N, C-alpha and C positions, 0 to 999 in steps of 0.2 A: 183680675177684676176685684177691686177692694169692695167690701161691703160692711156697713156699720153694724157692729154687734150691740148687745144690750148696754154695755158700758159705753158712755158717750165718747170716750177717747180710745177705745180698743177697736181696731179694724181687722177684718177677716179677709184673707187673701184666698180666693178659690181657684182651682185649677182651670185655666182659661182654655178656650178652643184654640188649638194650635194651627188651625186652618187646614187640617188634613182629612176632616170628615170622620175622625175616630172618636169613639165614645169614652176612651180612658187612656191612661198612661201609667207606666211603672215608675215609682219614685226610686231613683238611683242613689242619691245621697243628699244630705243637708250640708250647706256651707255655713250655717249659723246654728246656735244653740240657745236654749232658754236663758234669758238674761243678757244676751248679746245685743249690742246696738247695731241697727242696720241703717244704711243710707239709701236715699232715693236712687233707683236703678242698680243697686248692688245685687250681685247674684246671690240668691238665697238657697237655691236647690237645683238639682239636675233631674230631669224627667225623661225617660226613654219611651219612645213611641215606635210604631212599626217603621217609621221613616228615619228617625235620627235621635240622638241624645240632645235635648234642648235645655239650655240654661235659663232659669226663670229669674227675671229681675224684679226687685221689690218696687211696687208702685207708690210707696210712701216710706218715710223714715220714722224711726222710733226704736223701742226696746221690745225684743221678742218675749211674748208672754207664754205662748204655748205652741208646740209642734203637734199637728193633728194627724200625722201619718208617719210611718216608719219606712226606712229604706227596704225595698222589696215589695211594698204594698202596691196593689193596683188601685189607682185613684180615678173615679169617674170624673169626666169633665163637669165642672160646676161644684164639685165637692170641696169643702174647706181644707186648706193645707196648713195654714199658719195664722196665729193671731199676734198682732203687734200693737203695743200701746203707742198710739200715733202722736207726733209732735203737732201741736195746734198750729204752729207757724207754717207747716207745709201740708196740713191735712188735705187730702183730696176729697171733693164732694162725692157722696154716694151716687150710684147710678140712678137715673130718674125712674127706671122701671126695673125692679129686681125680680119680677116674675117672668118676664119674657124678653130675654136679651140674648144676643149672639156675639159677644165680645170675642175678638181675636187677639192673641198675644202680640204686642208691638214687635214688628220685624218679621212676622210670619203671616200666613194666610194669603188670600188671593191678591191683596195689594202688594205683597212683597215679591211676587213672582215677576221676574223681568226677563225680557228677551235679549238684553244686552249681553255681548260676548265677554265683557270684562266684569267679573263678579266681585262683590265685596268680600272681605274676610268673613269667615264663619262667625255668626253671632255668638256662639258658645265660647269661642276663644276670646273674642273681643270683650265679652262681659266678664269672663273669668279674670282677665287682666286688670279689670277695674276693682276687683274685690280687695278691700283693705287687708293688709298683712296681719292685722290683729285677729282675723278670723281664720279658721282652718282652711288651708289651701286644698284645691281639688286634687284628686288622685288620677293617675292615668287610667284609661279603660282597662289595660291589662292588670294593673294593680288592684282595681276594684274587683275584677273577676277572680283573681287569685285570693284576695281577702275573703270573698264570699265563699269560695271553696274550702278555705281553711278555718272559717268561722272567726276571722280576725275583725275586731271593731276598729275602723280606720281613725276614729276619734283619738285613739291611744297610740297611733303610729306617727313617729316624727318623720317628716318628709325631707329628703335630701335633693329633690329635683329642682328645676327652675321655680323660683319664688316659693320654695318650700313644698312643692307638689310631692305627694307620696308616690314612689316608684315601686316596681316589682321587687327590687332588691330590698327596699325598706320593709315590705311585707314579709319577705322571707326571713329577714333578720329578726322580725318581731315574733316569729314562731318559737315558743319555748322548747328547749331540748329536754325531754323527760324520759325516764325509763320505768314506767309503771309495769307491774308484773301481774299476770293472771295465771291461775292454775293450769298446768298442762296435763295431758292424759296420764302420764306416768308418775304423777304426784309432784313433779318438779314444777318450777315456775317458768313461765315463758313470757316474752314481751307482749303487751296488749296490742291489738290492732289499732291502726290509725295514729300511731305515735312515732316519733323520730327517736332512734336509739343509736348508741355508739358501738363500734366494734372494738377489738382488743388494741388496735392502734390509735384509737381515739377518733377515727373518722366517722362521719355520719352515714347511717344506713337508712335508705328510704324504703319502708315496707310497701307492698302492693296490696291494696284493699281488694277484697273479692267482689265488691260491688261499689259503685259510686252513683249517687243520685244528684242530678242537676235540676233545679227548679226551671220549669218552662215559663219564660217571661220575655218581655221586650220583643226584639226582632224575631227570635225563634218562635214565640207564641203566635205572633201575627202572621209570620210566613206560613206556619202550619194552618192557620185559619184560612188564609188566602188560597193555599193549595187544596185544602179540603173543598172550598167553594168552587175552585176550578174544576176538580174532578167530578164534583157532584152536579154542577149546573151547566157545564160546557161539554157537549158531545164532541170529543176530540178525535182527530185522525192524524196520521203522519205519513210523510213521503221522503225519499232519500235520493241523492245523486252523488256519484263519485266523479271527481273533477281532476283533470290534469292541469295544475296551476303553475307549471314550470315558467310560462311566460310572465305570470304575475310575480313570481319570486325574482326573476331576472330584472323586471321593471323596478321592483323595490330596491334591489341592489344598486341599480343605476341612480335612482332618485336620492338615495342616501348620500351620494357623492356630490349632489348639486347644492348650490347655494340656497335655493328655496327651502330645503329641508334641513339646513344647518342648525344644529342645536335641538332638533326634534327627534323623538323616538318613533321612527316609522316602522310599524308592525304590519303583518298580514291582515290583522283585524281591521285596520283603517281602510285597506283596499276592499276587504269584504263588505264593510259598511257602505263604502261608495258604490259598489256593485249592487248591493241590496237596495239602496235608495234609487238607483237608476231603474231597477226592476219594478219598484213600487210605482215610479212615475208612469211606467207602461201598464201596470195592473193596479190601479188605485183601489179596487175592491178588496185588496189584501189589507189595506189600512183603514179598517172599519171597526165599529163597535156595535154591540147588541143592546138596544134600549128596551128592557123588559116592560117597563111601566107604560111606555107609549106604543110598544110593539112596532118599533121602527129600527131599521139598519142605518146607522150614522156613518156616512163616508167622510173621512177627514182629508181635506186638501192641504194638509201640512203634516210633517212627520216629526214627532218628538221621539227620537230614537233611543230606546233604553239599552244600556250596556250592563249586563249582569256582572257583579263584582263580588268575589268571595272575600268578605271582610272579617275581622276578628269577632264582631258582634253577630255575624250571620250573613246571609245573602242579601245584598242591597242592589237596587237597579236604578242608578241615576240615569236621567235621560237628557239628551242633547236637544234643547229647544230649537225648533225649525231647522232640523238637521238637513233637510232637503235643499237648503240655501247655502250649505257649506261646501267649500272646495276640499280637495283631498288634504291639503296642508292644514286647513282649519279643522277638519275632522280629526287629523292626527293629534293636534294640540288639545282639542276639547276632550277626546277620549282619554288621553293621558292625565289631564287635569281632573276630570270627573272621577276616574278610577282612584287616583291618589287621595282625593278629597274624601271619597267613601271609605277607603281603608284607614285613613287617619281619624275617622269619626267626625269630620267637619262638614259632611253633606247636610244641607238644610232640607226641610220639608219641601220647599219649592223645587230643589234639585231632583227630588225623588217622586214628585207628583206629576201626573198628566201625560205619561208615556202612551204612545199609540202603536208602537211595534218594537219588539225586543230581539237583541242578538245575545246569545250565550256562547262563550268560547270554552268548551271543555277540552280543546286541544292542548291548552297550556298545562294540563295535567297528564298529557300523554294518552288521552282517550280518543279512540277513532271516531266515535259518534255517540249520540244519546237521543232520548225522547223526552224533551222538556215539556212541562205543563204550560199551557197558555195562561198568561197573566190575566186575571179578571179585568174587564174593561178594554181588552185588546182582542184581535182576531187571530193573530199568529205569532209564532216565535221561531227564529232561525237558530239552528245549532251548528257551530263550526267545530269540526273535529281536528285532530292533529294533522299537521302537514309533514309528510315523510317522503323520503326517496323510496320508490317502489318500482318493480318491473312493470312496464307498460308498453302496449303496442302503439307505437308512434310512427305514422306514415308507413304502415305495413311492416314495420320492423320492431323487434323487441328492444326496448331501451330503458334506461334508468331515468325516471321522471319524478318531479315533485307532485304528489297526489294527496288529495284530501277528500273528505266526505261531508256534504252538507245535508242537514235534516231540517224538515219543516213540520212543526206541529201546528194544527189550525182548527178553528171552530167550524165544524161542519154545518152549522146552521146558516152561516154566511158564505162560506167558501166551499165549493165542491171540488172533487178530485181533479177535474180538468184544469181549473183555475190554479190550484195549488201546484200542479205539475208544471204548467206553463211558466208560472212565476219562478219556481225553483230552477227550471232549465234555463231561463233567461239570466238569472243571477249567475249560474254556472258558466254560461257562455261569456259573460263579461270577465270572469276570472281566467277563462281559457285564452281569451284574446283581450287583454286589458287596454290595448291601444285604442279600443272603441270607447273607452272612458275618458280619453284625453280631452275631449271637448267639454267634459264636465269637471275637470280638475281645476 
């Protein structure tokens, strides 16, 4: 949202509302410096919110006069970020009302959310590709993280990645190899901590610091806030069931050989998602939300199914819009796409907003079960444990079967123990006899 400054030709760009209902964002990096020329819609900075890293496009062209925040700063929505001496030929008119406005960054916000199954490329990647090569190229998320840990200023690191992007290896190469000494207890000198030194063969020795401090910011900061709110405001309870899912594993093995699933990565999670959606259809009270302001329970007759993803930036929960309408094949494709998009840092705020029920899969880490916290705004979360071959009594005989544990954490204000137990038992029954789901595939 450009705003006219005191100088008639200098415009101020303020952090816009990214359409997530958040009050601030963390400035990750600048793509421009004072004195640089920027073009209309050129990426000028990246801001990290609880949902995604967002590339900010310039709403006007001109020359950068001042940068009003530094990487790592938490910037409130509406606070000034940059001042640009605007070209008169393309100057944008100031907003009619500067005191009460609710601008949303172009490409984000409620208007950007679509129920279409075919999504557009992530705006961050598309905008970054349009940045002129005369300006500093963006660094990869891993490179930014490493540079922050090592205290390296990315402005002074030459990039060797695509279009000059700074890579992890570029950051490592930029670390100076020094051998400062500090007094040792016996009067001799010893290597100072936090430095890289060489051994007698000339090889690098990486010392281990006794402590390491990582600033709490971005996804981690907002995840912590959400989990604190969850534990503080939601009276939670949990229930569990152990399931013989041998028939489900056999069905998956068969479906992988069919033409319908050719080219798709069919995992047990997709079948668990399908079973969960079928159980929600039978028990819609599981798919609800608590409206504190109006003192109402909101039952949602659609399911935006959240799939928890462990990404480099922290835990992200993209959700599949209207997942209740998807076939097993479509669920398989959407889960894979959403997880990859989240891990690569390309998930948009629209992808991560509006979930109604969540599944978290701790089984991929070899964990049998867990007690996840309910996401604020939802009523329950299903936890899928590892699927292992175990001794099991099957048809009155001891046999080796595929077994897993399902856990359900739920908001006890809306869901009582009986409803939670019936819902979980129904989900388990679909996995024990997955042929009952064929009518929904």
